[in-house]
N, C-alpha and C positions, 0 to 999 in steps of 0.2 A: 504494500500500500504506500501511496505517496503521502507526504506530510502536507498539510494545508496551511492556512493562515496561522502565523505565529507558531509554526511547527506543530500544530495540533493534528492528530491522526484523523484521516478521512475514512469513512466506511466505503464499501465497494461502490455504492451509488454516488459517491462524491460528497456526501454530507459530512460535516465535521462531527465526529463521534462525541457522545456525551460521557461524562464520568459515570461509572457504574455506581449503583446505590450501595454496594458493599465496600466502597472505598472508605478508608478510615479517616477520621479527623487528623490523626498523626501523619498520614501520607499527604493530606492536603496542606498541612503546615510545612512540610518539606518543599512544597511547590509555592505556597502563598506567603510564607513567613511564619515564624514561631508564635506570633500572637494571633494568628488567624483562628477564629472561633474559640477564643480563650475561655469562654464559659463552658465549653464542652470537653469531656474526657477524650483523650487521644485515641481510645479504642471505640468510640462511638462511630456509627456508620453514617455516611452521607444521606442515605435514604431516611434514617431516623431524624436527622437534622432538618431535612427538607419537609418531612411530614409535620414535625412539631412547630416549625417556624412559618411554614407556608411559602417559603422562598426558594427560588432556584439557586443553583450554584453561582450563576452569573450575578444574581441579586445579592447573594452573600458576599461575593468578592467586591462588587462595585457599589453596593448599597441599594436598598429598595427605593430610595427617593429618585433614582435615575430611571426607574421603569417607565414613567410617563413622558420622559424627555424625547 
């Protein structure tokens, strides 16, 4: 597979793939910085964070206020 925008992996149909729900907060901290989701345990799964906050990974990274921009 080729890498897409910002070296993100693309699926076979060319869409940029999403993080899997079983990705841990600890892994996300290695990507987004040690303070990312600081209120969450490092072994919590992204799927749980998304369900409990109602936010996508993009919104968690960039902030929910940007959703309507």
